[in-house]
C-alpha positions, -999 to +999 in steps of 0.1 A: -158+113-141-196+110-137-208+079-121-223+055-147-259+047-136-268+010-138-303-003-140-323+004-109-298+029-095-302+066-088-275+093-091-275+129-079-255+160-086-240+190-068-212+214-075-190+229-049-167+260-048-141+237-033-142+200-038-150+176-010-139+141-021-164+124+001-170+087-001-207+088-007-216+122-022-215+123-060-204+155-078-220+145-111-243+118-122-269+105-145-296+129-155-276+160-145-282+192-164-253+210-147-234+234-170-204+236-147-169+230-163-158+197-148-127+176-149-118+144-131-093+141-103-079+106-102-072+102-065-047+075-055-035+065-020-002+049-010+022+050+019+059+053+027+064+023+049+071+024+086+078-006+108+042-017+110+024-050+105-009-032+102-021+004+105-058+006+101-075+040+105-106+057+092-103+081+063-131+107+067-127+132+040-103+151+016-109+187+008-093+208-019-090+246-018-089+268-048-063+295-053-090+321-046-095+307-012-129+291-018-134+261+004-161+240+019-159+230+056-147+195+062-175+170+061-176+137+080-184+112+054-211+085+057-198+059+056-161+068+062-135+045+046-115+020+067-080+016+053-049-004+064-022+020+053+005-006+060-009-027+032-003+002+007+035+001+008+040-019-024+005-013-038-015+019-045-053+021-042-074+041-065-098+059-041-121+076-066-126+095-099-155+119-091-160+149-113-148+182-099-150+219-109-122+227-133-099+251-114-064+255-099-061+242-064-035+254-039-039+231-010-056+200+003-067+187+038-071+151+048-091+142+079-084+109+097-101+093+127-080+072+151-108+065+175-110+028+165-075+026+151-058-009+149-021-005+148+004-034+151+042-032+150+068-059+141+087-071+171+111-100+167+090-117+140+057-112+158+029-086+152+022-068+185-008-045+191+003-009+199-015+021+214-015+053+193-011+085+213-008+122+204+024+142+208+014+150+243+007+113+252-031+116+251-055+093+233-061+102+196-095+109+180-098+129+148-068+145+132-062+165+101-032+170+078-030+201+055-008+200+024+002+231+004+011+223-033+042+236-049+033+271-062+050+262-095+032+228-097-004+232-082-032+208-088-049+219-120-082+202-129-089+208-166-123+207-181-130+174-199-097+158-187-085+136-159-057+145-136-040+123-110-037+134-074-013+111-056-017+109-018+012+094+001+007+089+038+042+088+051+040+063+080+078+066+086+076+103+090+043+103+109+051+079+137+076+072+164+074+037+179+083+029+216+086-009+221+099-004+257+064+000+270+038-027+274+019-025+251+041-005+227+031+030+220+031+049+187+033+087+189+015+101+159+021+133+141+003+128+107+026+137+077+009+134+043+023+143+009-001+151-019+010+161-054-002+160-090+014+130-107+015+115-141+002+082-152+033+061-146+045+026-138+030+026-103+011-006-097-024+004-086-055-016-076-089-004-088-119-020-072-155-014-083-188-025-097-191-040-132-211-018-154-206-033-189-183-051-212-187-034-246-192-058-275-162-061-298-139-043-273-111-055-250-123-031-224-148-031-195-162-003-175-166-001-137-179+023-111-151+027-085-158+013-050-125+013-031-109-007-003-135-028+016-165-004+009-199-020+001-219+012-005-203+039-026-199+044-064-171+070-070-170+075-107-164+055-139-131+040-151-125+022-185-103-008-179-084-022-209-071-057-211-047-075-234-040-111-246-017-114-216-041-102-189-048-128-162-083-133-150-096-152-119-134-153-120-155-174-096-125-196-089-117-202-126-085-188-142-083-175-178-060-154-199-069-127-225-101-129-245-114-160-227-113-141-194-131-111-209-158-133-222-162-148-188-164-113-173-191-104-198-213-132-184-213-118-149-243-099-135-242-062-134-227-047-102-204-077-096-174-066-076-142-066-096-106-056-087-080-050-113-042-046-108-022-026-133-014+010-142-032+042-151-039+046-188-052+074-209-060+105-188-068+128-218-106+125-214-130+129-185-132+092-180-098+079-170-083+047-185-066+018-167-044-010-181-051-043-163-024-069-158-046-091-135-084-091-129-102-108-100-140-110-099-169-127-082-162-151-054-125-152-064-123-117-049-149-117-022-184-128-012-209-112+011-215-146+027-179-157+032-151-145+054-115-139+044-081-142+060-049-129+044-014-132+057+017-154+056+017-191+067+040-194+097+034-231+105+015-261+092+005-293+110-015-317+088-043-296+073-041-268+100-023-236+090-011-209+113-013-175+094+009-148+108-001-111+104-037-121+097-062-096+083-097-110+089-126-096+068-160-105+083-190-109+060-212-078+063-243-079+085-263-047+081-231-028+075-219-007+045-185-023+045-167-055+055-155-055+091-117-057+093-097-070+122-061-080+127-043-106+147-007-119+151-019-154+144-051-170+130-059-206+124-070-219+090-082-254+082-080-268+047-092-301+032-095-321+000-124-299-012-105-266-008-097-250-041-062-238-045-049-214-072-017-195-078-021-159-088-010-153-124-011-189-134-041-198-157-041-235-150-023-246-118-039-279-109-029-273-073-042-290-042-039-280-005-005-298-004+009-268-022+005-245+008+037-243+028+054-223+055+063-188+043+037-186+017+015-155+013-021-165+011-057-152+008-083-177+021-121-177+019-143-198+041-164-197+072-148-178+100-153-173+137-139-154+167-140-169+201-145-151+234-108-147+238-105-130+204-089-160+186-096-160+149-102-193+130-115-200+095-128-233+081-120-236+044-131-273+042-169-273+043-181-244+022-212-247+000-208-247-037-214-209-038-191-196-027-167-226-024-137-224-001-105-212-018-069-205-011-051-181-034-013-184-033+000-148-037+034-137-048+057-138-017+087-116-011+119-126+008+147-103+018+181-119+026+218-120+020+234-144-004+254-173+010+263-189-023+249-195-058+253-217-088+234-216-121+198-224-113+201-224-075+211-202-045+213-203-007+200-173+011+203-161+048+167-149+052+161-116+069+123-115+064+095-137+049+064-117+040+076-088+061+082-110+092+115-122+106+120-160+103+124-164+140+086-164+143+082-194+118+081-231+124+095-249+093+089-285+106+074-306+078+084-284+049+106-312+035+126-343+043+151-317+056+132-288+071+138-254+055+166-236+072+162-198+070+200-194+075+205-214+043+172-211+025+174-230-008+162-212-039+153-226-073+164-196-094+157-212-128+171-189-155+179-162-129+216-169-126+231-154-094+264-174-096+284-142-103+268-123-074+292-119-044+284-136-012+269-112+013+249-093-013+215-081+000+188-095-023+151-090-027+135-122-040+099-127-053+082-160-060+063-189-046+072-212-017+075-248-028+049-274-018+047-286+018+069-316+023+088-312-010+118-291+001+145-286-008+145-264-027+124-243-005+113-216-028+110-209-066+121-174-075+104-155-103+124-122-098+157-114-080+168-078-074+200-066-057+192-045-026+212-016-040+188-015-070+156-014-049+139+015-034+156+020+000+142+039+029+163+062+051+148+072+084+167+096+107+156+102+143+172+125+168+184+115+202+158+112+230+131+123+206+139+159+214+143+170+178+169+195+166+167+231+155+197+228+132+195+193+117+215+203+086+249+220+083+239+232+049+209+231+026+212+240-011+203+227-045+234+205-042+218+186-013+211+185+024+242+179+046+230+162+077+244+170+111+250+136+126+262+148+160+228+139+177+212+118+150+201+083+161+196+058+134+188+051+097+170+023+081+180+011+047+161-019+032+153-044+060+184-036+080+195-007+103+226+014+098+241+033+127+246+069+113+274+076+137+295+050+120+293+067+086+324+086+073+327+122+084+345+131+051+328+135+027+299+145+049+267+125+047+245+143+021+210+137+008+207+148-028+177+149-052+175+123-079+177+136-115+141+133-124+111+155-131+088+141-105+107+147-073+084+148-042+100+168-015+081+180+015+086+199+048+063+210+075+038+197+101+008+207+121+028+235+139+028+255+106-002+273+092+006+259+058+009+224+071+032+203+049+046+222+019+054+201-012+080+210-037+089+194-071+123+210-074+153+207-051+160+244-052+126+255-039+128+228-013+163+238-001+151+274+003+122+262+024+145+241+046+169+270+051+141+294+060+124+269+084+153+262+107+161+295+122+164+284+158+127+279+166+112+250+146+124+215+155+127+185+132+108+154+143+119+129+116+137+129+083+126+103+058+141+098+023+134+072-003+161+063-029+195+046-028+226+050-006+259+054-025+287+043-001+314+057-025+301+093-022+285+089+013+253+103-003+217+091-003+202+099-037+165+104-030+134+108-052+113+115-021+123+135+010+101+143+040+112+167+067+086+164+095+085+190+122+076+186+159 
């Protein structure tokens, strides 16, 4: 879609034989008299998780190549986009909606820069900085990943319409972690999957500049400005709201029309972020359905700093935040400066505003902030000469005031016991960290015990669930000093019903030329003789302990949007993507003929112990 020009702005136009989705250049804009047939690629970015606390790299460019071979040379974007891929496991970011020539595209290339990469791995409940290296052990700089679309399902950009291009950076397939070294090393072979995708239930964040709130409408319009960018404008999106949409605007919470009215009073070009799903793509301006909207100083401020992470300890008004992402206020830069630390110190006080995401009127005070809670804090930050990060959220001026947002927190654990309205959980992770790294002193008259973590389940009755069942629990940690119960659950899901991740490595990282005993439309039968391990949910399963009869098989889920990929930098086609199990199986059989070696196998789906099969909606076969 064309960028919507606001007062005092200037827009430019250029058309390309092959699209470069750069993060500053605009393909169409105000005042353009171009007669080119244009459509809108709606570019989204997510990742298939690896064992990372943070994975910040620079995204330089994305190029698309038409079926006739027309292409533009990769361009180093100014400014490039800094992105923490580990933060996009449960959330997808909308990168841009720039207009592009209507055409059929056969492949795409993504360029990454690891020169200033910040990569942290989870080790025993702590975030530890790691060194990224190439497959030969050398330092990394710029790297590219080429993806060839399914010939039967290429990217088709249609004149006057919007088309989603989903980019999934598969961290699990791209990286091998060695924690035996000091510091840990991460061997990187980028594996990216790109495919046309429908507007579905994927939760997406779209961030951008407010353009207008049309009178008499429940919509508003933004120019997309993704991630932590402060310079670009990457196309217009129409965001629709409902009576249930939650708004948090300049530290005030609203629902529905009241929130939209408050939004309409904001100045043009105010930064806004909406969380929801893609909407109508039948026109050149894509639609978006917002479930929650954050604007003004509730989202960010150019004169404030931010820390986000999970509270791992509290002493009085001093919080220790584990896995802390620190955003520094911009000083003559085109984006926020992002850094990461295992721990950061946050101080709160009586003047600190506290709100709970999704709750219109919480009436909360800093006493609500307890150990295990996921938070986003704004205030005045500093970094000392030793690199220690601290943030003072007690003495901010009235604009912007200091604020703590309590974010939904996720727990993984196995059920000890349950009655109607309550449950005890043996916690495996709090906010992606093992509980061994937390100090629960002060959480209640009896300190929270992660081996018997008390849940208020309300109407979510788990009394019929067998002990030992793996559960995913979402909710809010109860106020500091008030436990038990320790946590109020808003959603509980059996581990078998969640999206599980299977990662297969091969012994001594040597790969294998024959990783499958067979590959057909019935599935991939994995040769386990030299396979090393598999991850399912937060735990690790030893593949060698699986039954030999029936053989362990990976099968495709019965759905139309399968994402199956095989390849790597060693192939001229890079990673080839397939949307059918038959085409994928043929590619697997033709690839492993005694020369190519598998690096990693990653599948996303559910394991069925009865059939010894993993039913996958996404499969990545990464080559060495």
